[in-house]
C-alpha positions as CSV (number, residue, x, y, z in Angstrom):
1,M,94.5,128.5,98.5
2,S,95.1,125.6,95.8
3,D,92.7,123.0,96.2
4,R,95.6,120.4,97.4
5,R,96.2,123.0,100.0
6,L,92.5,123.2,100.7
7,R,92.1,119.4,101.3
8,R,95.4,119.1,103.2
9,H,94.3,121.8,105.4
10,S,90.7,119.8,105.6
11,T,92.5,116.5,106.7
12,M,95.1,118.0,109.3
13,R,92.1,119.7,110.9
14,T,90.2,116.5,111.0
15,E,92.7,114.6,112.5
16,A,93.5,116.6,114.9
17,D,90.2,117.0,115.8
18,A,90.0,114.0,116.2
19,V,92.7,113.5,119.1
20,V,90.8,116.1,121.0
21,T,87.6,113.9,120.9
22,D,89.5,110.5,121.9
23,S,89.1,109.7,125.0
24,G,92.8,108.8,126.1
25,P,95.2,109.8,123.4
26,T,98.9,109.3,123.6
27,D,101.2,112.5,124.6
28,A,103.0,111.3,121.3
29,E,99.4,111.4,119.2
30,I,98.7,115.2,120.6
31,H,102.0,116.1,120.0
32,Q,101.7,115.2,116.1
33,G,98.4,116.5,116.5
34,W,99.1,119.9,117.7
35,M,101.6,120.2,115.2
36,Q,99.8,119.9,112.1
37,A,97.2,122.1,113.0
38,M,99.7,124.8,113.6
39,L,101.5,124.1,110.7
40,T,98.3,124.5,108.8
41,G,97.6,127.7,110.4
42,D,94.1,125.9,112.4
43,F,95.3,127.6,115.5
44,E,91.9,127.0,116.9
45,A,92.4,123.1,116.8
46,A,95.9,123.5,118.7
47,W,94.1,125.0,121.0
48,R,91.8,122.5,121.8
49,L,94.8,120.2,122.0
50,S,96.4,122.1,124.8
51,D,93.4,122.8,126.7
52,L,93.4,119.1,126.7
53,V,96.7,118.9,127.9
54,I,96.3,120.9,130.6
55,E,93.6,119.3,132.4
56,R,95.3,116.1,131.8
57,R,98.3,117.9,133.9
58,R,95.6,119.2,136.8
59,R,94.2,115.5,136.7
60,L,97.2,113.6,137.1
61,G,99.0,116.8,139.6
62,L,102.0,116.4,136.9
63,S,104.8,118.2,137.5
64,C,107.8,119.6,135.4
65,A,110.2,120.9,138.0
66,D,113.0,118.5,137.3
67,R,113.1,119.1,133.7
68,P,115.3,122.3,132.0
69,L,113.7,125.5,131.7
70,H,112.7,125.4,128.2
71,L,110.8,122.5,128.6
72,R,108.7,123.5,131.7
73,W,105.3,124.9,131.4
74,V,103.7,127.6,133.2
75,W,100.3,128.3,132.8
76,D,97.7,126.2,134.6
77,G,94.8,127.3,132.8
78,R,93.7,130.3,135.1
79,P,92.2,133.8,133.7
80,L,95.1,136.4,133.4
81,R,94.1,138.7,135.8
82,G,95.6,141.4,138.2
83,T,99.0,140.8,138.1
84,V,100.8,138.9,135.1
85,L,103.9,137.7,135.4
86,V,105.5,136.7,131.8
87,R,108.0,134.1,132.3
88,C,110.9,133.9,129.0
89,H,112.2,130.5,129.0
90,H,112.9,130.0,125.8
91,G,115.6,131.4,123.3
92,L,115.5,135.4,122.8
93,G,114.0,135.2,119.5
94,D,111.0,133.4,121.1
95,T,111.1,136.4,123.7
96,I,110.8,138.5,120.5
97,Q,108.2,137.5,118.5
98,F,106.0,136.6,121.7
99,I,106.5,139.9,124.0
100,R,104.3,141.5,121.9
101,Y,100.8,139.8,123.6
102,V,102.2,142.1,126.6
103,A,100.1,145.0,125.1
104,V,97.2,142.4,123.7
105,L,97.5,141.7,127.9
106,K,97.0,145.6,128.8
107,E,94.1,145.5,126.4
108,R,92.0,143.2,127.9
109,G,92.3,144.5,131.4
110,V,95.4,143.1,132.9
111,E,96.2,145.5,135.8
112,R,100.0,144.6,135.7
113,V,102.7,143.0,133.8
114,V,105.9,142.0,134.8
115,V,108.6,140.5,132.1
116,Q,111.5,138.1,133.2
117,A,113.5,138.0,130.3
118,Q,116.9,137.6,129.0
119,P,119.3,139.7,130.4
120,A,120.6,140.4,127.0
121,L,117.2,141.7,125.9
122,I,116.3,144.0,128.9
123,P,117.7,147.0,127.6
124,L,115.6,146.7,124.3
125,L,112.3,146.0,125.9
126,A,112.9,148.5,128.4
127,R,113.2,151.5,125.1
128,S,110.8,149.6,123.4
129,M,107.4,148.8,125.4
130,P,105.6,150.8,128.1
131,E,103.4,148.5,128.4
132,I,105.8,146.7,130.7
133,D,105.1,147.5,134.2
134,A,108.6,145.9,135.5
135,L,111.5,144.0,133.8
136,V,113.4,141.4,135.8
137,P,116.1,139.4,134.6
138,L,116.1,135.7,134.3
139,G,118.2,133.5,135.5
140,E,121.4,134.0,138.0
141,A,120.7,137.3,137.8
142,A,117.4,137.9,139.1
143,S,117.5,138.9,142.7
144,E,114.4,137.6,143.8
145,E,111.0,136.0,142.9
146,P,108.7,138.7,141.9
147,R,105.2,138.9,142.7
148,F,101.9,138.2,140.5
149,D,99.0,136.3,140.7
150,V,99.3,134.7,137.5
151,E,102.6,132.9,135.3
152,I,102.5,132.3,132.2
153,E,105.8,131.7,129.5
154,S,105.7,133.7,127.1
155,T,105.1,131.0,124.1
156,E,102.0,130.4,125.7
157,L,100.2,133.6,125.5
158,P,99.3,133.6,122.1
159,H,97.3,129.8,123.5
160,A,95.6,131.7,126.4
161,L,94.8,134.5,124.4
162,R,93.3,132.5,121.7
163,T,95.1,133.9,119.0
164,T,93.4,132.8,114.9
165,L,95.1,133.2,112.0
166,D,93.3,136.3,111.1
167,T,94.0,138.2,115.2
168,V,97.3,137.3,115.5
169,P,98.9,140.6,116.6
170,A,100.9,141.8,113.4
171,A,101.5,145.4,114.1
172,V,105.3,146.6,113.6
173,P,107.4,147.7,114.8
174,Y,107.1,147.0,118.3
175,L,110.1,147.1,118.9
176,K,112.4,150.1,118.7
177,V,115.8,151.8,118.8
178,D,116.9,155.3,119.0
179,P,116.6,157.4,116.2
180,A,119.9,158.8,116.4
181,H,121.8,155.3,116.2
182,A,120.0,154.2,113.0
183,E,121.2,156.9,110.6
184,P,121.5,156.1,107.1
185,F,124.9,154.6,106.3
186,H,126.8,157.4,103.8
187,R,128.7,155.6,101.1
188,S,130.8,157.3,98.0
189,Q,128.2,155.0,95.7
190,P,124.6,154.0,96.1
191,A,124.4,149.9,97.0
192,L,121.7,148.1,98.3
193,K,122.5,147.3,102.5
194,V,122.2,144.2,103.2
195,G,122.5,142.4,106.2
196,I,123.2,139.0,106.5
197,V,123.0,135.8,109.0
198,W,124.1,132.2,108.0
199,A,124.1,130.1,111.3
200,A,121.8,129.7,113.9
201,G,122.1,128.0,117.3
202,A,124.6,124.6,117.2
203,W,121.6,123.1,118.9
204,H,119.5,122.4,115.3
205,P,122.4,122.7,112.5
206,A,120.1,121.7,109.8
207,R,119.0,125.8,110.0
208,S,122.5,127.0,109.0
209,L,124.4,126.9,106.3
210,P,127.9,128.1,105.7
211,F,128.8,130.7,104.8
212,A,130.3,130.5,101.6
213,A,127.2,129.7,100.7
214,L,126.4,133.1,100.6
215,A,129.1,134.7,97.7
216,P,126.5,134.7,94.9
217,L,125.0,138.0,97.0
218,A,128.4,139.5,97.0
219,D,128.8,139.4,93.1
220,I,125.4,141.5,92.5
221,P,126.5,144.7,91.6
222,G,125.1,147.5,93.8
223,V,124.7,145.4,96.5
224,A,126.7,146.1,99.9
225,L,126.7,143.0,102.6
226,Y,126.7,144.0,106.2
227,A,127.3,140.8,108.4
228,L,124.9,140.7,111.3
229,Q,125.9,137.2,112.6
230,R,127.4,136.8,116.0
231,G,129.0,134.1,117.9
232,P,131.8,132.0,116.4
233,E,130.6,131.3,113.1
234,R,131.9,134.8,112.5
235,A,135.2,133.9,112.3
236,Q,134.0,132.7,108.9
237,I,134.1,136.1,107.1
238,F,137.8,136.0,107.7
239,L,138.3,132.4,105.9
240,P,139.9,132.5,102.3
241,G,138.2,133.7,99.5
242,A,135.3,134.2,101.6
243,P,132.8,137.1,100.6
244,T,133.4,140.6,101.4
245,V,131.5,142.6,104.2
246,E,131.3,146.3,104.9
247,N,131.6,146.1,108.8
248,P,134.2,143.4,109.5
249,D,134.9,144.7,112.7
250,D,131.8,145.1,114.0
251,D,131.6,141.8,116.5
252,S,129.6,143.4,118.9
253,D,127.0,140.4,120.7
254,D,124.7,143.6,121.9
255,V,121.4,143.1,120.9
256,L,120.9,147.4,120.9
257,D,124.4,147.2,118.8
258,T,122.5,144.8,116.6
259,A,119.0,146.1,116.4
260,S,120.4,149.3,115.4
261,L,122.7,148.0,112.9
262,I,119.0,146.6,111.1
263,R,117.1,149.6,110.9
264,R,120.6,151.6,109.2
265,L,120.4,149.1,106.7
266,D,117.6,148.2,103.7
267,L,116.9,144.4,103.6
268,V,117.9,141.7,106.2
269,V,118.3,138.1,104.9
270,S,118.7,135.6,107.9
271,V,118.4,131.9,108.7
272,D,115.4,131.1,111.6
273,T,116.9,132.5,114.3
274,M,117.0,135.6,116.3
275,V,118.0,138.4,113.8
276,A,115.6,137.7,111.8
277,H,112.4,138.1,114.7
278,L,114.4,141.3,115.6
279,A,114.5,142.4,112.2
280,G,110.5,141.4,111.7
281,A,109.9,143.1,115.0
282,L,111.4,146.5,114.0
283,G,109.5,146.4,111.2
284,A,112.5,146.3,108.9
285,P,112.5,144.2,105.5
286,V,114.0,140.6,105.9
287,W,114.0,137.5,103.6
288,T,114.4,133.8,106.2
289,L,116.2,131.1,104.9
290,L,114.0,128.1,105.7
291,H,115.0,124.4,106.2
292,D,112.7,121.6,104.7
293,A,111.3,120.7,108.3
294,A,111.0,124.2,109.8
295,D,109.8,125.1,112.7
296,W,105.7,125.5,113.2
297,R,105.8,128.7,113.3
298,W,106.3,129.7,110.1
299,M,103.7,127.1,108.6
300,R,103.9,125.0,105.5
301,D,103.5,126.3,101.6
302,R,103.6,130.0,102.4
303,A,106.0,133.0,101.3
304,D,104.5,134.7,103.8
305,S,104.3,135.1,107.5
306,P,101.2,136.3,109.8
307,W,103.7,137.2,112.2
308,Y,106.1,139.9,110.8
309,P,104.0,141.7,107.4
310,T,107.8,142.7,106.2
311,M,109.2,139.3,106.3
312,R,109.6,136.7,103.3
313,L,110.0,133.1,103.3
314,F,112.5,131.0,101.3
315,R,112.2,127.4,101.6
316,Q,114.2,124.6,100.9
317,R,112.8,122.1,98.1
318,T,114.3,119.2,99.4
319,P,116.6,118.2,102.9
320,G,119.8,119.9,103.0
321,D,119.3,122.0,99.2
322,W,120.5,125.3,100.1
323,A,121.9,125.6,97.3
324,S,118.3,126.4,95.5
325,V,117.3,128.6,98.5
326,V,120.1,131.2,97.4
327,H,119.4,130.9,93.9
328,D,115.9,132.3,94.5
329,V,117.1,135.0,96.7
330,V,119.9,136.1,94.4
331,R,117.1,135.9,92.0
332,E,115.0,138.1,93.7
333,L,118.3,140.6,95.5
334,R,119.5,141.2,91.3
335,T,116.0,142.6,90.6
336,R,116.0,144.7,93.6
337,A,119.6,145.9,93.3
338,E,118.9,146.5,89.2
339,A,115.3,148.7,90.0
340,P,115.8,152.3,89.2
341,S,115.5,154.6,92.6
342,P,117.0,157.6,94.0
343,A,119.8,157.0,96.5
344,C,118.6,157.1,99.6
345,G,119.4,155.2,103.1
346,R,117.0,152.7,105.3
347,G,115.7,156.1,107.2
348,S,114.5,158.1,104.2
349,G,112.1,155.7,102.1
350,C,114.2,152.7,100.6
351,G,113.4,150.8,103.2
352,L,109.8,151.3,102.6
353,R,110.2,150.1,99.4
354,S,112.5,147.1,100.3
355,A,109.4,145.8,102.8
356,L,107.2,146.2,99.8
357,P,108.5,144.6,97.0
358,A,105.6,144.1,94.9
359,L,103.8,147.4,95.1
360,P,102.5,148.7,91.7
361,A,103.9,151.8,90.6
362,L,102.3,155.0,91.4
363,T,101.2,158.7,89.7
364,L,102.0,161.5,92.2
365,P,100.7,165.2,91.4
366,R,103.3,167.4,90.0
367,C,105.6,169.6,92.5
368,R,108.3,171.9,91.7
369,A,109.9,170.3,94.9
370,G,108.7,167.0,94.5
371,P,106.2,165.0,96.4
372,S,106.9,163.8,99.6
373,L,105.6,160.5,101.5
374,S,104.3,161.3,104.9
375,R,102.9,157.9,106.0
376,V,101.9,154.5,104.9
377,R,99.2,152.3,106.9
378,G,97.8,148.7,106.6
379,R,97.4,145.5,108.6
380,G,100.1,145.3,110.3
381,I,101.9,148.3,109.0
382,D,102.6,151.8,110.7
383,Y,105.4,153.8,108.9
384,A,105.8,157.4,109.1
385,P,109.2,158.6,108.2
386,A,110.3,162.1,109.1
387,S,110.9,162.2,105.5
388,A,110.4,160.1,102.6
389,P,111.0,161.8,99.0
390,L,109.8,159.9,96.3
391,P,110.7,160.3,92.3
392,A,108.9,163.6,91.2
393,A,105.7,162.5,88.7
394,A,107.9,164.2,86.3
395,S,110.9,162.0,86.0
396,A,108.8,158.4,86.3
397,P,105.8,156.8,85.7
398,F,103.6,156.1,88.2
399,S,99.1,155.7,88.6
400,F,96.8,154.8,91.0
401,A,92.8,154.9,91.8
402,A,92.0,156.6,94.5
403,S,89.1,155.7,96.5
404,E,86.2,158.3,97.0
405,A,86.3,157.1,100.9
406,S,90.1,157.8,100.6
407,R,89.3,161.4,99.0
408,K,86.8,162.4,101.8
409,R,89.1,161.3,104.4
410,S,91.7,163.7,103.1
411,R,91.6,168.1,104.9
412,S,93.5,169.1,102.5
413,P,93.4,169.1,99.0
414,S,96.9,168.6,98.0
415,R,97.0,165.4,100.2
416,T,95.1,162.0,99.3
417,A,95.1,158.8,101.0
418,P,95.1,156.2,97.8
419,V,94.4,152.6,98.7
420,L,97.2,150.7,97.1
421,P,96.8,146.8,96.6
422,V,99.4,144.6,97.1
423,S,100.2,141.7,95.3
424,T,102.2,138.1,96.1
425,P,104.0,137.6,98.5
426,V,102.2,140.5,100.8
427,R,98.4,140.2,100.1
428,R,97.5,143.4,101.9
429,S,96.0,146.8,101.1
430,F,98.5,149.9,102.5
431,T,96.6,153.6,102.4
432,I,99.6,156.1,101.4
433,W,99.5,159.7,102.6
434,Y,101.9,162.2,100.6
435,G,101.9,165.8,99.5
436,C,104.1,168.3,97.6
437,R,107.0,169.3,99.2
438,T,107.3,173.0,100.3
């Protein structure tokens, strides 16, 4: 982190702490302090402000029953014990981002977790999360109010569980699809399969850009575009001169269908909307395009996200400047498309290389049938494809330095576990298991 960013972080933390110790901060001051703390990654300061808000509500007997559902608070500060009802009152993306905390609740001894979620997400959550003891639909589809000891809204879970920047539960994938519905596409020519989303919800138009603005992506040799956009904005693919997409007739609004399609792709390029969260929760490589005043969850001055280890962030430099964002994406995508690699699908290893674009090369042993990647593990990554072939060492230059501890962990002379450093923008280490195919 640069000196400038360190100074900004220190200043923001001081301001947030000042709000906490002030005997009578206004709601606006609390909100501003909370936003500043979250944008700089000082979650602890934000939670102290949230504690202050809960205490004030309790003291004044405040109610939110007359507010719209997404503006209501739920948790009253009580310990999360017994049966906990997690209500999902915000958007689909919010539910996808924070549903990860269900597993944390179970780890911390909660006996039963009931989730009240949007009907569109229930099939995916039911398939993915065995930690959920009961799923009930939100809204008009709900038959009756579930019983609970403590209730909490999904976006309140990081506060209740005292998440810090270093303890974000970032293991992916935590959402899953049927492997039979995620088979790689078969194309006559190898291509980097890129899913695109250009429009967010109408309530926040600054997050969206015209589909035509992504036309330069279609001009990159070796790239095939797939539209993941849903809703009325999808009609833009049929406008005269619009970039060509490979799936013009795929107009399903089913979230599970979208998730299955994402798992068949090499990369997702999306504005800040549900699909970006979905790709990140599936452990798929995703590049998220952010407007200049991005939401607090993406923080400031970062090209990565602690919430999703396979995500990269591309930010506007000035308000409304999508041209520079698209330029940056095109430059990175062109480099990716031009990189020599064997023709393979999302399920056979290409997805891994897309998720970790800055991996240094590896030297693998000479194998008659070629080496085979069997597992990659690291903070937030646990990738174990059934088959993930890499180029034989004889045909490509690779190098690595396996640590002594890694060698000792190996159970077979033909298998090692090199610790592989990853450079910007994903600054983490990964351990790779591989062996010769027979």
